[in-house]
C-alpha positions as protocol buffer text, in pm:
chain_id: "A"
residue {
  index: 1
  type: MET
  ca { x: -1288 y: 2440 z: 1320 }
}
residue {
  index: 2
  type: ALA
  ca { x: -1116 y: 2762 z: 1210 }
}
residue {
  index: 3
  type: PHE
  ca { x: -998 y: 2824 z: 1567 }
}
residue {
  index: 4
  type: ASP
  ca { x: -857 y: 2470 z: 1595 }
}
residue {
  index: 5
  type: TRP
  ca { x: -668 y: 2517 z: 1269 }
}
residue {
  index: 6
  type: PHE
  ca { x: -528 y: 2851 z: 1387 }
}
residue {
  index: 7
  type: PHE
  ca { x: -429 y: 2703 z: 1725 }
}
residue {
  index: 8
  type: ARG
  ca { x: -240 y: 2412 z: 1562 }
}
residue {
  index: 9
  type: LEU
  ca { x: -63 y: 2652 z: 1326 }
}
residue {
  index: 10
  type: PHE
  ca { x: 31 y: 2878 z: 1618 }
}
residue {
  index: 11
  type: ARG
  ca { x: 175 y: 2583 z: 1814 }
}
residue {
  index: 12
  type: LYS
  ca { x: 379 y: 2471 z: 1513 }
}
residue {
  index: 13
  type: LYS
  ca { x: 523 y: 2820 z: 1457 }
}
residue {
  index: 14
  type: GLU
  ca { x: 596 y: 2862 z: 1828 }
}
residue {
  index: 15
  type: LYS
  ca { x: 782 y: 2528 z: 1834 }
}
residue {
  index: 16
  type: GLU
  ca { x: 995 y: 2634 z: 1535 }
}
residue {
  index: 17
  type: ARG
  ca { x: 1066 y: 2970 z: 1701 }
}
residue {
  index: 18
  type: LYS
  ca { x: 1195 y: 2801 z: 2017 }
}
residue {
  index: 19
  type: VAL
  ca { x: 1417 y: 2567 z: 1817 }
}
residue {
  index: 20
  type: ARG
  ca { x: 1564 y: 2865 z: 1625 }
}
residue {
  index: 21
  type: LYS
  ca { x: 1620 y: 3063 z: 1941 }
}
residue {
  index: 22
  type: LYS
  ca { x: 1796 y: 2774 z: 2114 }
}
residue {
  index: 23
  type: ARG
  ca { x: 2018 y: 2672 z: 1824 }
}
residue {
  index: 24
  type: LYS
  ca { x: 2027 y: 3001 z: 1632 }
}
residue {
  index: 25
  type: ILE
  ca { x: 1926 y: 2829 z: 1308 }
}
residue {
  index: 26
  type: LYS
  ca { x: 1721 y: 3000 z: 1038 }
}
residue {
  index: 27
  type: PRO
  ca { x: 1361 y: 2883 z: 961 }
}
residue {
  index: 28
  type: LYS
  ca { x: 1460 y: 2728 z: 627 }
}
residue {
  index: 29
  type: LYS
  ca { x: 1746 y: 2551 z: 803 }
}
residue {
  index: 30
  type: VAL
  ca { x: 1507 y: 2393 z: 1055 }
}
residue {
  index: 31
  type: ARG
  ca { x: 1284 y: 2262 z: 779 }
}
residue {
  index: 32
  type: ARG
  ca { x: 1581 y: 2125 z: 585 }
}
residue {
  index: 33
  type: ILE
  ca { x: 1715 y: 1947 z: 895 }
}
residue {
  index: 34
  type: VAL
  ca { x: 1378 y: 1779 z: 950 }
}
residue {
  index: 35
  type: LYS
  ca { x: 1353 y: 1687 z: 581 }
}
residue {
  index: 36
  type: ILE
  ca { x: 1701 y: 1538 z: 555 }
}
residue {
  index: 37
  type: LYS
  ca { x: 1668 y: 1348 z: 882 }
}
residue {
  index: 38
  type: ARG
  ca { x: 1350 y: 1192 z: 751 }
}
residue {
  index: 39
  type: ARG
  ca { x: 1537 y: 1079 z: 440 }
}
residue {
  index: 40
  type: LEU
  ca { x: 1828 y: 936 z: 636 }
}
residue {
  index: 41
  type: LYS
  ca { x: 1603 y: 792 z: 905 }
}
residue {
  index: 42
  type: PRO
  ca { x: 1291 y: 657 z: 732 }
}
residue {
  index: 43
  type: GLU
  ca { x: 978 y: 583 z: 929 }
}
residue {
  index: 44
  type: LYS
  ca { x: 988 y: 250 z: 1102 }
}
residue {
  index: 45
  type: LYS
  ca { x: 792 y: 5 z: 892 }
}
residue {
  index: 46
  type: LYS
  ca { x: 661 y: -312 z: 1051 }
}
residue {
  index: 47
  type: THR
  ca { x: 784 y: -631 z: 893 }
}
residue {
  index: 48
  type: LEU
  ca { x: 495 y: -866 z: 823 }
}
residue {
  index: 49
  type: VAL
  ca { x: 490 y: -1240 z: 880 }
}
residue {
  index: 50
  type: SER
  ca { x: 424 y: -1286 z: 507 }
}
residue {
  index: 51
  type: GLU
  ca { x: 766 y: -1137 z: 432 }
}
residue {
  index: 52
  type: LEU
  ca { x: 958 y: -1394 z: 636 }
}
residue {
  index: 53
  type: MET
  ca { x: 747 y: -1708 z: 629 }
}
residue {
  index: 54
  type: THR
  ca { x: 829 y: -2018 z: 427 }
}
residue {
  index: 55
  type: ARG
  ca { x: 562 y: -2098 z: 171 }
}
residue {
  index: 56
  type: ASN
  ca { x: 695 y: -2439 z: 74 }
}
residue {
  index: 57
  type: ILE
  ca { x: 512 y: -2640 z: 338 }
}
residue {
  index: 58
  type: ILE
  ca { x: 596 y: -3003 z: 410 }
}
residue {
  index: 59
  type: SER
  ca { x: 287 y: -3165 z: 560 }
}
residue {
  index: 60
  type: VAL
  ca { x: 197 y: -3509 z: 693 }
}
residue {
  index: 61
  type: SER
  ca { x: -120 y: -3716 z: 699 }
}
residue {
  index: 62
  type: PRO
  ca { x: -303 y: -3804 z: 1021 }
}
residue {
  index: 63
  type: TYR
  ca { x: -289 y: -4166 z: 903 }
}
residue {
  index: 64
  type: SER
  ca { x: 90 y: -4176 z: 873 }
}
residue {
  index: 65
  type: THR
  ca { x: 286 y: -4361 z: 1141 }
}
residue {
  index: 66
  type: LEU
  ca { x: 532 y: -4175 z: 1361 }
}
residue {
  index: 67
  type: GLU
  ca { x: 806 y: -4389 z: 1208 }
}
residue {
  index: 68
  type: GLU
  ca { x: 725 y: -4235 z: 869 }
}
residue {
  index: 69
  type: VAL
  ca { x: 716 y: -3886 z: 1020 }
}
residue {
  index: 70
  type: VAL
  ca { x: 1062 y: -3931 z: 1174 }
}
residue {
  index: 71
  type: GLU
  ca { x: 1200 y: -4012 z: 829 }
}
residue {
  index: 72
  type: ILE
  ca { x: 1030 y: -3704 z: 683 }
}
residue {
  index: 73
  type: PHE
  ca { x: 1178 y: -3487 z: 957 }
}
residue {
  index: 74
  type: LYS
  ca { x: 1528 y: -3628 z: 904 }
}
residue {
  index: 75
  type: SER
  ca { x: 1530 y: -3613 z: 524 }
}
residue {
  index: 76
  type: ASN
  ca { x: 1394 y: -3257 z: 513 }
}
residue {
  index: 77
  type: LYS
  ca { x: 1581 y: -3131 z: 820 }
}
residue {
  index: 78
  type: ILE
  ca { x: 1267 y: -2994 z: 984 }
}
residue {
  index: 79
  type: SER
  ca { x: 1138 y: -3014 z: 1340 }
}
residue {
  index: 80
  type: GLY
  ca { x: 764 y: -2997 z: 1283 }
}
residue {
  index: 81
  type: ALA
  ca { x: 489 y: -3020 z: 1024 }
}
residue {
  index: 82
  type: PRO
  ca { x: 120 y: -2937 z: 981 }
}
residue {
  index: 83
  type: VAL
  ca { x: -126 y: -3225 z: 955 }
}
residue {
  index: 84
  type: LEU
  ca { x: -351 y: -3219 z: 650 }
}
residue {
  index: 85
  type: ASP
  ca { x: -647 y: -3446 z: 579 }
}
residue {
  index: 86
  type: LYS
  ca { x: -784 y: -3410 z: 223 }
}
residue {
  index: 87
  type: ASN
  ca { x: -634 y: -3061 z: 205 }
}
residue {
  index: 88
  type: PHE
  ca { x: -798 y: -2962 z: 536 }
}
residue {
  index: 89
  type: PHE
  ca { x: -565 y: -2835 z: 805 }
}
residue {
  index: 90
  type: ILE
  ca { x: -644 y: -3029 z: 1124 }
}
residue {
  index: 91
  type: GLY
  ca { x: -338 y: -3014 z: 1348 }
}
residue {
  index: 92
  type: GLU
  ca { x: 39 y: -3010 z: 1396 }
}
residue {
  index: 93
  type: ILE
  ca { x: 304 y: -3255 z: 1508 }
}
residue {
  index: 94
  type: SER
  ca { x: 658 y: -3176 z: 1618 }
}
residue {
  index: 95
  type: LYS
  ca { x: 985 y: -3352 z: 1684 }
}
residue {
  index: 96
  type: THR
  ca { x: 947 y: -3264 z: 2051 }
}
residue {
  index: 97
  type: ASP
  ca { x: 614 y: -3452 z: 2068 }
}
residue {
  index: 98
  type: ILE
  ca { x: 777 y: -3767 z: 1931 }
}
residue {
  index: 99
  type: LEU
  ca { x: 1086 y: -3744 z: 2152 }
}
residue {
  index: 100
  type: ASN
  ca { x: 869 y: -3697 z: 2462 }
}
residue {
  index: 101
  type: LEU
  ca { x: 675 y: -4013 z: 2367 }
}
residue {
  index: 102
  type: VAL
  ca { x: 987 y: -4232 z: 2351 }
}
residue {
  index: 103
  type: LYS
  ca { x: 1175 y: -4034 z: 2618 }
}
residue {
  index: 104
  type: LYS
  ca { x: 1476 y: -3947 z: 2406 }
}
residue {
  index: 105
  type: ASN
  ca { x: 1673 y: -3625 z: 2350 }
}
residue {
  index: 106
  type: SER
  ca { x: 1725 y: -3654 z: 1974 }
}
residue {
  index: 107
  type: LEU
  ca { x: 1593 y: -3852 z: 1677 }
}
residue {
  index: 108
  type: GLU
  ca { x: 1935 y: -4017 z: 1642 }
}
residue {
  index: 109
  type: GLU
  ca { x: 1892 y: -4180 z: 1985 }
}
residue {
  index: 110
  type: ILE
  ca { x: 1580 y: -4369 z: 1879 }
}
residue {
  index: 111
  type: ASP
  ca { x: 1650 y: -4744 z: 1895 }
}
residue {
  index: 112
  type: GLU
  ca { x: 1468 y: -5057 z: 1775 }
}
residue {
  index: 113
  type: LYS
  ca { x: 1247 y: -5071 z: 2082 }
}
residue {
  index: 114
  type: ASP
  ca { x: 1139 y: -4710 z: 2023 }
}
residue {
  index: 115
  type: GLY
  ca { x: 1090 y: -4793 z: 1655 }
}
residue {
  index: 116
  type: GLU
  ca { x: 829 y: -5054 z: 1742 }
}
residue {
  index: 117
  type: ILE
  ca { x: 633 y: -4794 z: 1936 }
}
residue {
  index: 118
  type: LEU
  ca { x: 656 y: -4547 z: 1648 }
}
residue {
  index: 119
  type: LYS
  ca { x: 536 y: -4810 z: 1397 }
}
residue {
  index: 120
  type: LYS
  ca { x: 218 y: -4864 z: 1595 }
}
residue {
  index: 121
  type: THR
  ca { x: 143 y: -4500 z: 1670 }
}
residue {
  index: 122
  type: PHE
  ca { x: -28 y: -4273 z: 1417 }
}
residue {
  index: 123
  type: VAL
  ca { x: 0 y: -3899 z: 1375 }
}
residue {
  index: 124
  type: ALA
  ca { x: -367 y: -3862 z: 1470 }
}
residue {
  index: 125
  type: ASP
  ca { x: -285 y: -4014 z: 1811 }
}
residue {
  index: 126
  type: LEU
  ca { x: -20 y: -3755 z: 1897 }
}
residue {
  index: 127
  type: MET
  ca { x: -95 y: -3439 z: 1699 }
}
residue {
  index: 128
  type: LYS
  ca { x: -188 y: -3118 z: 1878 }
}
residue {
  index: 129
  type: LYS
  ca { x: -404 y: -2821 z: 1804 }
}
residue {
  index: 130
  type: PRO
  ca { x: -164 y: -2576 z: 1640 }
}
residue {
  index: 131
  type: ILE
  ca { x: -91 y: -2219 z: 1739 }
}
residue {
  index: 132
  type: CYS
  ca { x: -132 y: -1999 z: 1434 }
}
residue {
  index: 133
  type: ILE
  ca { x: -86 y: -1643 z: 1320 }
}
residue {
  index: 134
  type: HIS
  ca { x: -222 y: -1456 z: 1019 }
}
residue {
  index: 135
  type: GLU
  ca { x: 15 y: -1352 z: 742 }
}
residue {
  index: 136
  type: ASP
  ca { x: -74 y: -981 z: 777 }
}
residue {
  index: 137
  type: ARG
  ca { x: 41 y: -967 z: 1141 }
}
residue {
  index: 138
  type: SER
  ca { x: 379 y: -822 z: 1240 }
}
residue {
  index: 139
  type: VAL
  ca { x: 694 y: -1023 z: 1300 }
}
residue {
  index: 140
  type: GLU
  ca { x: 713 y: -867 z: 1648 }
}
residue {
  index: 141
  type: GLU
  ca { x: 374 y: -1020 z: 1728 }
}
residue {
  index: 142
  type: ALA
  ca { x: 492 y: -1359 z: 1599 }
}
residue {
  index: 143
  type: LYS
  ca { x: 799 y: -1337 z: 1823 }
}
residue {
  index: 144
  type: LYS
  ca { x: 589 y: -1259 z: 2131 }
}
residue {
  index: 145
  type: LYS
  ca { x: 351 y: -1543 z: 2053 }
}
residue {
  index: 146
  type: MET
  ca { x: 634 y: -1794 z: 2028 }
}
residue {
  index: 147
  type: GLU
  ca { x: 782 y: -1672 z: 2357 }
}
residue {
  index: 148
  type: LYS
  ca { x: 443 y: -1684 z: 2530 }
}
residue {
  index: 149
  type: HIS
  ca { x: 374 y: -2045 z: 2428 }
}
residue {
  index: 150
  type: ASN
  ca { x: 740 y: -2154 z: 2436 }
}
residue {
  index: 151
  type: ILE
  ca { x: 727 y: -2292 z: 2081 }
}
residue {
  index: 152
  type: LYS
  ca { x: 964 y: -2284 z: 1783 }
}
residue {
  index: 153
  type: ARG
  ca { x: 719 y: -2227 z: 1498 }
}
residue {
  index: 154
  type: LEU
  ca { x: 384 y: -2079 z: 1403 }
}
residue {
  index: 155
  type: LEU
  ca { x: 163 y: -2194 z: 1120 }
}
residue {
  index: 156
  type: VAL
  ca { x: 55 y: -1902 z: 902 }
}
residue {
  index: 157
  type: LEU
  ca { x: -300 y: -1850 z: 777 }
}
residue {
  index: 158
  type: ASP
  ca { x: -447 y: -1614 z: 518 }
}
residue {
  index: 159
  type: LYS
  ca { x: -765 y: -1405 z: 557 }
}
residue {
  index: 160
  type: LYS
  ca { x: -977 y: -1711 z: 478 }
}
residue {
  index: 161
  type: ASN
  ca { x: -795 y: -1914 z: 745 }
}
residue {
  index: 162
  type: ARG
  ca { x: -622 y: -2127 z: 485 }
}
residue {
  index: 163
  type: LEU
  ca { x: -274 y: -2258 z: 562 }
}
residue {
  index: 164
  type: VAL
  ca { x: -26 y: -2060 z: 349 }
}
residue {
  index: 165
  type: GLY
  ca { x: 308 y: -2096 z: 524 }
}
residue {
  index: 166
  type: ILE
  ca { x: 513 y: -2145 z: 837 }
}
residue {
  index: 167
  type: ILE
  ca { x: 739 y: -1908 z: 1032 }
}
residue {
  index: 168
  type: THR
  ca { x: 1004 y: -2041 z: 1266 }
}
residue {
  index: 169
  type: ARG
  ca { x: 1228 y: -1911 z: 1541 }
}
residue {
  index: 170
  type: THR
  ca { x: 1519 y: -1943 z: 1298 }
}
residue {
  index: 171
  type: ASP
  ca { x: 1344 y: -1701 z: 1061 }
}
residue {
  index: 172
  type: LEU
  ca { x: 1316 y: -1452 z: 1346 }
}
residue {
  index: 173
  type: LEU
  ca { x: 1684 y: -1489 z: 1436 }
}
residue {
  index: 174
  type: LYS
  ca { x: 1781 y: -1408 z: 1077 }
}
residue {
  index: 175
  type: TRP
  ca { x: 1554 y: -1103 z: 1076 }
}
residue {
  index: 176
  type: ALA
  ca { x: 1651 y: -955 z: 1415 }
}
residue {
  index: 177
  type: PRO
  ca { x: 2006 y: -837 z: 1328 }
}
residue {
  index: 178
  type: LYS
  ca { x: 1879 y: -653 z: 1015 }
}
residue {
  index: 179
  type: GLN
  ca { x: 1624 y: -465 z: 1224 }
}
residue {
  index: 180
  type: GLU
  ca { x: 1883 y: -380 z: 1489 }
}
residue {
  index: 181
  type: ILE
  ca { x: 2116 y: -240 z: 1220 }
}
residue {
  index: 182
  type: LYS
  ca { x: 1841 y: -10 z: 1088 }
}
residue {
  index: 183
  type: ASP
  ca { x: 1767 y: 120 z: 1438 }
}
residue {
  index: 184
  type: THR
  ca { x: 2139 y: 172 z: 1512 }
}
residue {
  index: 185
  type: VAL
  ca { x: 2200 y: 372 z: 1192 }
}
residue {
  index: 186
  type: SER
  ca { x: 1903 y: 599 z: 1264 }
}
residue {
  index: 187
  type: THR
  ca { x: 2032 y: 668 z: 1616 }
}
residue {
  index: 188
  type: LYS
  ca { x: 2388 y: 738 z: 1495 }
}
residue {
  index: 189
  type: ILE
  ca { x: 2267 y: 994 z: 1239 }
}
residue {
  index: 190
  type: ASP
  ca { x: 2067 y: 1172 z: 1510 }
}
residue {
  index: 191
  type: GLU
  ca { x: 2379 y: 1187 z: 1729 }
}
residue {
  index: 192
  type: MET
  ca { x: 2591 y: 1309 z: 1437 }
}
residue {
  index: 193
  type: ILE
  ca { x: 2362 y: 1602 z: 1360 }
}
residue {
  index: 194
  type: LYS
  ca { x: 2346 y: 1695 z: 1728 }
}
residue {
  index: 195
  type: ILE
  ca { x: 2729 y: 1699 z: 1752 }
}
residue {
  index: 196
  type: LEU
  ca { x: 2761 y: 1915 z: 1440 }
}
residue {
  index: 197
  type: GLU
  ca { x: 2531 y: 2174 z: 1594 }
}
residue {
  index: 198
  type: ASP
  ca { x: 2811 y: 2249 z: 1844 }
}
residue {
  index: 199
  type: GLY
  ca { x: 3057 y: 2337 z: 1567 }
}
residue {
  index: 200
  type: PRO
  ca { x: 3300 y: 2193 z: 1307 }
}
residue {
  index: 201
  type: ILE
  ca { x: 3466 y: 1863 z: 1386 }
}
residue {
  index: 202
  type: GLU
  ca { x: 3713 y: 1627 z: 1219 }
}
residue {
  index: 203
  type: ILE
  ca { x: 3555 y: 1314 z: 1074 }
}
residue {
  index: 204
  type: LYS
  ca { x: 3822 y: 1113 z: 1258 }
}
residue {
  index: 205
  type: LYS
  ca { x: 3709 y: 1254 z: 1595 }
}
residue {
  index: 206
  type: LEU
  ca { x: 3343 y: 1223 z: 1497 }
}
residue {
  index: 207
  type: SER
  ca { x: 3388 y: 854 z: 1413 }
}
residue {
  index: 208
  type: LYS
  ca { x: 3542 y: 791 z: 1755 }
}
residue {
  index: 209
  type: ILE
  ca { x: 3254 y: 964 z: 1933 }
}
residue {
  index: 210
  type: LEU
  ca { x: 3000 y: 766 z: 1731 }
}
residue {
  index: 211
  type: ASN
  ca { x: 3208 y: 447 z: 1758 }
}
residue {
  index: 212
  type: THR
  ca { x: 3171 y: 406 z: 1382 }
}
residue {
  index: 213
  type: SER
  ca { x: 3426 y: 370 z: 1098 }
}
residue {
  index: 214
  type: GLU
  ca { x: 3559 y: 690 z: 938 }
}
residue {
  index: 215
  type: ASN
  ca { x: 3448 y: 574 z: 591 }
}
residue {
  index: 216
  type: LEU
  ca { x: 3089 y: 526 z: 705 }
}
residue {
  index: 217
  type: VAL
  ca { x: 3075 y: 862 z: 886 }
}
residue {
  index: 218
  type: GLU
  ca { x: 3220 y: 1032 z: 578 }
}
residue {
  index: 219
  type: SER
  ca { x: 2956 y: 868 z: 356 }
}
residue {
  index: 220
  type: TRP
  ca { x: 2678 y: 1001 z: 584 }
}
residue {
  index: 221
  type: ALA
  ca { x: 2841 y: 1346 z: 574 }
}
residue {
  index: 222
  type: LYS
  ca { x: 2849 y: 1338 z: 192 }
}
residue {
  index: 223
  type: ILE
  ca { x: 2477 y: 1261 z: 179 }
}
residue {
  index: 224
  type: LEU
  ca { x: 2412 y: 1559 z: 406 }
}
residue {
  index: 225
  type: GLU
  ca { x: 2641 y: 1773 z: 191 }
}
residue {
  index: 226
  type: GLU
  ca { x: 2451 y: 1678 z: -127 }
}
residue {
  index: 227
  type: HIS
  ca { x: 2138 y: 1819 z: 35 }
}
residue {
  index: 228
  type: GLY
  ca { x: 2303 y: 2143 z: 140 }
}
residue {
  index: 229
  type: MET
  ca { x: 2307 y: 2058 z: 508 }
}
residue {
  index: 230
  type: VAL
  ca { x: 2682 y: 2043 z: 578 }
}
residue {
  index: 231
  type: GLU
  ca { x: 3017 y: 2137 z: 430 }
}
residue {
  index: 232
  type: ILE
  ca { x: 3316 y: 1903 z: 417 }
}
residue {
  index: 233
  type: SER
  ca { x: 3665 y: 2051 z: 387 }
}
residue {
  index: 234
  type: TYR
  ca { x: 3978 y: 1850 z: 311 }
}
residue {
  index: 235
  type: PRO
  ca { x: 4288 y: 2006 z: 472 }
}
residue {
  index: 236
  type: ALA
  ca { x: 4637 y: 1924 z: 337 }
}
residue {
  index: 237
  type: ILE
  ca { x: 4717 y: 1747 z: 663 }
}
residue {
  index: 238
  type: GLY
  ca { x: 4477 y: 1561 z: 887 }
}
residue {
  index: 239
  type: SER
  ca { x: 4126 y: 1426 z: 864 }
}
residue {
  index: 240
  type: PRO
  ca { x: 3843 y: 1592 z: 664 }
}
residue {
  index: 241
  type: VAL
  ca { x: 3641 y: 1844 z: 866 }
}
residue {
  index: 242
  type: VAL
  ca { x: 3261 y: 1858 z: 858 }
}
residue {
  index: 243
  type: LYS
  ca { x: 3039 y: 2141 z: 977 }
}
residue {
  index: 244
  type: LEU
  ca { x: 2677 y: 2248 z: 946 }
}
residue {
  index: 245
  type: LYS
  ca { x: 2622 y: 2481 z: 653 }
}
residue {
  index: 246
  type: LYS
  ca { x: 2517 y: 2834 z: 750 }
}
């Protein structure tokens, strides 16, 4: 055990030595760079299904007619619903299931002849076994599951397999840009620090290299300056200059 501890410590010190030799940065500087990068680029945290799902569930009865279900879908602007019988979750029915039955492309196309079919058909006749996911699973897993089964929604269960919500493809589309922004910012900060290691540079030039607005680059630089990582100088003419602090 003592040898393992010594070996890990030796590897850590050797790694720091190589970094200092390559970049000519002092030991304290290396540790501060790592620390500040961790603050600016926090560890990637998985978003859980429970954070995006809708808890207000609109359900239907297996004894309802499809005509009634169509009205529920229209009035609530939804495309699917879980089927509950005496508070027990037994299935799912979707707009696609109904449209396939009457061979139409939208609910608005349903005519009187189709209406007669829907009046005589019950939810229990058409409902399917649902594809579910537990609320403590990641949004990435939900996305893959929808893609795998080519569906637009997943019913969400808790640890006791009780229905607690629903997550849709629309929810994922709203979430995706936010995640992409976080990843992009982290990457840009990494690039910025790497550029500064080569020497001082105007914020105007730095913003062009990073393809980011000057104001945003300057705000990142100010955060680094607050932590003693960089210095920002403001010449009488031209853009502010930022450099790594010695």
